[in-house]
C-alpha positions as CSV (number, residue, x, y, z in Angstrom):
1,M,-74.9,8.7,-11.8
2,P,-72.9,6.3,-14.1
3,Q,-72.8,3.2,-13.4
4,P,-70.4,2.6,-11.3
5,N,-67.3,0.0,-11.8
6,V,-65.9,-2.4,-9.2
7,Y,-63.5,-3.6,-8.2
8,W,-63.0,-7.3,-6.1
9,F,-59.9,-7.7,-3.4
10,Y,-58.3,-9.7,-1.5
11,N,-55.7,-9.8,1.5
12,Q,-53.1,-12.4,1.1
13,G,-51.1,-11.5,3.8
14,T,-51.3,-11.5,7.8
15,S,-51.4,-8.2,8.3
16,D,-55.1,-7.0,8.7
17,V,-55.5,-3.7,7.4
18,A,-57.1,-1.2,5.7
19,K,-56.9,-1.6,1.4
20,T,-55.0,1.8,-0.2
21,A,-57.8,3.7,-1.8
22,G,-58.9,3.2,-5.2
23,P,-58.7,0.7,-8.2
24,A,-55.2,-1.1,-8.1
25,E,-53.5,-3.5,-5.5
26,D,-51.3,-2.7,-3.2
27,S,-49.0,-4.8,-1.1
28,N,-51.6,-6.5,0.7
29,F,-54.7,-6.7,-1.7
30,K,-54.8,-8.8,-4.9
31,L,-57.4,-7.9,-7.6
32,I,-60.6,-11.0,-8.2
33,A,-61.1,-11.3,-11.6
34,P,-64.5,-12.5,-12.8
35,A,-63.4,-16.1,-13.6
36,D,-61.6,-16.7,-10.6
37,A,-63.6,-19.1,-7.4
38,L,-64.0,-18.4,-4.1
39,V,-62.4,-22.2,-2.2
40,F,-63.2,-22.9,0.8
41,T,-61.0,-26.5,1.9
42,G,-59.1,-29.2,4.7
43,Q,-55.7,-27.6,5.9
44,A,-53.5,-30.2,3.5
45,A,-53.4,-27.4,0.7
46,T,-51.6,-24.5,0.5
47,D,-51.1,-21.4,-1.8
48,G,-49.9,-21.1,-4.4
49,D,-51.2,-24.7,-5.4
50,P,-52.2,-25.8,-8.5
51,T,-55.7,-24.3,-9.5
52,N,-58.5,-27.2,-8.3
53,T,-56.0,-28.4,-5.9
54,R,-59.3,-29.3,-2.7
55,D,-58.6,-30.9,0.4
56,N,-61.0,-33.8,2.2
57,I,-62.1,-32.3,5.8
58,L,-63.9,-34.8,8.1
59,I,-67.9,-33.6,8.9
60,P,-68.6,-33.8,12.6
61,D,-70.5,-36.3,14.6
62,S,-72.6,-33.1,15.8
63,G,-72.5,-29.4,15.6
64,S,-70.7,-27.8,12.5
65,V,-67.2,-27.6,12.0
66,E,-65.4,-24.7,9.8
67,F,-63.0,-25.0,6.7
68,D,-60.0,-24.9,7.0
69,K,-58.2,-22.6,4.6
70,T,-60.4,-19.5,2.4
71,F,-58.5,-19.1,-1.1
72,I,-59.1,-17.7,-4.2
73,D,-58.6,-20.5,-7.6
74,N,-57.5,-17.9,-10.6
75,G,-57.4,-20.9,-12.8
76,T,-53.6,-21.3,-13.0
77,T,-53.0,-21.7,-8.5
78,I,-55.2,-21.4,-5.7
79,E,-54.4,-18.1,-4.0
80,Q,-55.2,-18.3,0.2
81,V,-57.2,-15.8,1.7
82,P,-55.5,-16.2,5.7
83,L,-57.5,-13.8,7.2
84,A,-60.6,-15.0,6.5
85,G,-63.3,-16.9,8.4
86,T,-63.4,-17.3,12.3
87,N,-60.7,-18.4,15.0
88,Q,-62.4,-21.9,14.7
89,G,-60.4,-22.3,10.7
90,K,-56.6,-22.9,11.2
91,Q,-55.0,-19.9,9.5
92,S,-55.6,-16.9,11.0
93,G,-59.1,-15.7,11.1
94,G,-60.5,-14.2,13.5
95,A,-62.1,-10.9,14.4
96,T,-60.3,-10.2,11.3
97,R,-62.1,-6.5,9.3
98,Y,-59.8,-6.2,6.5
99,P,-59.6,-10.1,3.8
100,F,-61.9,-8.7,1.4
101,C,-62.9,-5.8,-0.2
102,L,-64.9,-4.2,-3.1
103,H,-63.5,-1.0,-4.8
104,F,-67.1,0.8,-6.0
105,D,-65.0,4.0,-8.0
106,G,-68.4,5.9,-8.1
107,P,-72.0,7.2,-5.6
108,T,-74.9,3.8,-5.4
109,S,-78.6,4.6,-5.2
110,T,-78.7,2.0,-2.5
111,I,-77.0,0.2,-0.3
112,P,-74.3,-2.7,-1.8
113,Y,-75.3,-6.1,-0.4
114,L,-74.3,-9.6,-1.3
115,E,-75.7,-13.2,-2.2
116,F,-75.7,-16.5,-2.4
117,W,-77.4,-18.0,-5.4
118,D,-77.5,-21.6,-6.9
119,D,-76.1,-19.8,-10.7
120,S,-76.1,-16.9,-12.3
121,N,-80.2,-17.3,-13.2
122,H,-81.1,-15.9,-9.1
123,T,-83.5,-17.8,-8.9
124,T,-83.0,-20.3,-6.4
125,I,-81.0,-22.2,-3.3
126,A,-81.1,-25.7,-3.4
127,S,-78.3,-27.5,-3.4
128,K,-77.3,-28.3,-0.1
129,V,-74.6,-25.9,0.7
130,L,-76.9,-22.9,0.7
131,G,-79.2,-24.9,3.1
132,S,-81.1,-27.0,0.3
133,G,-84.3,-24.0,0.4
134,T,-83.5,-23.0,3.8
135,P,-81.0,-20.4,4.2
136,A,-80.8,-20.9,8.0
137,N,-78.5,-23.7,7.1
138,S,-76.6,-22.2,4.5
139,F,-73.0,-23.7,5.4
140,I,-71.7,-20.1,4.1
141,K,-71.2,-17.2,7.1
142,G,-71.0,-13.5,5.9
143,I,-70.5,-10.7,7.8
144,A,-69.8,-6.7,7.2
145,T,-66.5,-5.2,8.3
146,T,-66.6,-2.0,6.4
147,S,-67.3,0.4,9.3
148,A,-65.8,-2.7,12.1
149,A,-64.0,-5.2,13.3
150,P,-66.5,-7.6,14.8
151,V,-66.5,-8.0,18.0
152,N,-65.5,-11.9,18.6
153,A,-63.2,-14.3,17.1
154,D,-66.0,-16.6,17.0
155,W,-68.4,-14.1,14.7
156,V,-70.3,-17.4,14.2
157,A,-70.7,-18.4,17.0
158,N,-72.2,-15.3,18.6
159,N,-74.6,-14.0,16.4
160,E,-72.9,-11.7,14.2
161,H,-72.9,-13.2,11.1
162,K,-74.9,-13.9,8.2
163,N,-76.2,-17.0,7.4
164,L,-76.6,-16.3,3.4
165,A,-78.5,-18.3,0.8
166,G,-80.2,-16.2,-1.6
167,D,-82.4,-12.2,-0.6
168,G,-84.4,-12.2,2.0
169,A,-82.9,-9.1,4.2
170,N,-81.3,-11.7,6.6
171,N,-80.0,-13.7,4.1
172,R,-77.9,-11.6,2.7
173,L,-75.2,-9.4,3.4
174,E,-74.9,-5.6,3.2
175,L,-72.0,-4.6,3.2
176,S,-73.2,-0.3,4.3
177,N,-75.0,2.0,6.5
178,A,-76.6,4.2,3.4
179,A,-76.3,4.3,-0.7
180,L,-72.8,5.8,-1.3
181,S,-72.0,9.1,-2.2
182,G,-68.7,8.5,-4.2
183,P,-65.8,6.3,-4.8
184,T,-65.8,3.8,-1.4
185,E,-64.0,0.9,-0.3
186,L,-66.6,-2.1,1.5
187,Y,-64.9,-4.7,3.3
188,F,-66.0,-7.8,4.6
189,N,-65.1,-11.8,6.1
190,L,-66.4,-15.1,4.4
191,A,-66.3,-17.9,6.9
192,G,-68.1,-22.0,5.4
193,R,-69.3,-23.8,8.2
194,L,-69.5,-28.0,7.3
195,P,-72.7,-30.0,9.9
196,A,-72.8,-32.6,11.1
197,G,-74.9,-35.1,8.9
198,A,-73.7,-32.6,5.8
199,G,-73.1,-36.4,3.8
200,N,-71.3,-36.1,0.6
201,F,-72.3,-33.0,-1.3
202,N,-71.3,-30.8,-4.9
203,A,-72.0,-27.4,-5.3
204,N,-70.5,-24.3,-6.4
205,P,-73.4,-21.6,-6.3
206,V,-73.2,-18.1,-7.1
207,L,-71.9,-15.3,-5.1
208,A,-73.8,-11.8,-6.0
209,L,-73.0,-8.2,-5.6
210,R,-77.0,-5.7,-6.1
211,F,-76.8,-2.5,-5.7
212,T,-78.7,0.5,-8.1
213,W,-77.3,4.1,-9.0
214,S,-79.7,6.3,-11.8
């Protein structure tokens, strides 16, 4: 079994539809390059703004608040992912099934899953964004949507999600129910939630995809 190639995509539109099978872009889904950045930010940032455009978001007095918008920063512009997140943001998120897609062009030996780490060493989750070492406090929430859409528009408040930080079974996002038998599209949704008392922070965690082949 050769190593499968994996292609990352984001849905640039508001049509919650599956990607056309295969490694190519379609009218909705655009490729994510390895050097691109996932961005959670405030509502003043808009689709097509210059790279590194960010906006502030107010820290709540209690509970948590969702980052208003989600973008892919490609080094030239920021491109919005309007279906990402829950209905608590200020875009078109909610019980959406198709914000992000991974295309595998071959089989795997294990279930593919996503992890967030402080850096490319993949050994620590000390940053505030990842819960300062406590995965349950991670700002980053995820849900696998390969098999079905979220039940609730606020899938974080209704505990359909995983708090993403590190490699524990409860802290990573399994994208399928079994190893892949051949070319496959996998889907997921991500949200960022800013908790009360977060204070100032600056972190650039790394999103990792894990699977094995033989």
